[in-house]
C-alpha positions, 0 to 999 in steps of 0.5 A: 479483461483485467479482472478476468486475468486476475480470476485464475490466481488467488485474490488479494485485498481489493484495496491493493488490486484496485490501486494496482489496476489504477496505476497500470492503466492510468485510471484516475483515482477518486478526487478525495483520496488523491487530494488526501495524499497531498494534505501533508507536507512531505518535507516535514513528514519525510520518510527515510530508508532504502528499499532494494527492488530486483526484477530479473537480473536488474536491481534498483536501490531506492533511497527515500527522503526529501532530497530524492523526492521518494516518499512513503506515507501511511494511514491507520484505520480500524476495520470498522471504517472499511466498507462491507465486506472488508469489515468482515475480512479484517474484522477486529483488526487495525489496517495500515495502508502505506503509499509509495510515491515520487514528489518530483516524478517528471514523466515517471509514475507519481505513485508506484506502490502500496503496502497493506499491513494488518497490525496494531502499532499501539504497543511493541513491534509486530511481526508480519507475513505474506498469507499463503495457501497453508496460512490464509489468516489476515492477522499480522498479514503483509500485502505488497503491490509494486512497480519500478518508480522508473516506469514511464507514466505513459507505459502501454497497458499490456507492459504496465500489467507485466510490470506490476508485482505482488508479494507471493511470500515473505515476511516483514515487521513494523516498529512504532517510534516515539509517541503519537502527536496531534496534527490539524490540517484543512481540507476543503471546508473541513478541519481535520484532526489526526494522530501522527506517529513514526513507524519503521517498516521492514520487509523481505518478500518475493514478488510475482505477477500473473502477467509475467513469469519473471522473478522479482523481490523487494527488501529493505526498511523505511521509516515514515509518518503514520496518520490515524483519525483524531476526531469524529469529523476526520473519521467520517472523512476517512470513511468517505475516502475508503468508500470511494476507493473500495467501491468496486466489487470485492474479489472472491476467495481468501486474500492471498496471492499464490501463482500456480507453480508449474509441475 
């Protein structure tokens, strides 16, 4: 039923769609990917900054940091690590997946959003934009899926779908901060090595959903820790995690969301 509802809009990457459906329906994500986000000390890798989320006439100011419990954590992978056909969709590009969550959610959502950035952070800043029907290229693309962190975790499916928003237009920017540094962490029986660096992500996008005509937008900037594989063992692990996360069939068409405008 959910996928049929998505059929009438231009699809976005299933990396985002699968997370949105998981959050909206309360589905349990793969165990590896869940544990993966818990590997890193959120205090040592605290995110900073503020986002403003508007839905209709209501605006929420979201402050990120160790004191608020709101966090953002990012993972950078080469497109060759993605399962087919995502390798073709983002061929020759670096993909940044940023997860937004609450370390102390109580009865609210523990994860409430995700940004997917197609950008190279090895050099200077990258300008980003939400793909449109006029420019469907995934290069330097920005994709957003977002729900209010105040959403109760037991929200009914229908209301959850209405409150799950996607970027429909807008721009963004990612700025690398400082030099990468090595990091080793233990996971199960594996010793994983990552390269870690700080990045600043800025965005100003309009949001929309096929389940709700209400207008929305998100804007602001956050600084966060971005992790990339630093060893063959870690690369293999990331490939397994991504294969689990993206195991559902890919949607048809270009990776954009443009809800039909009423004439």
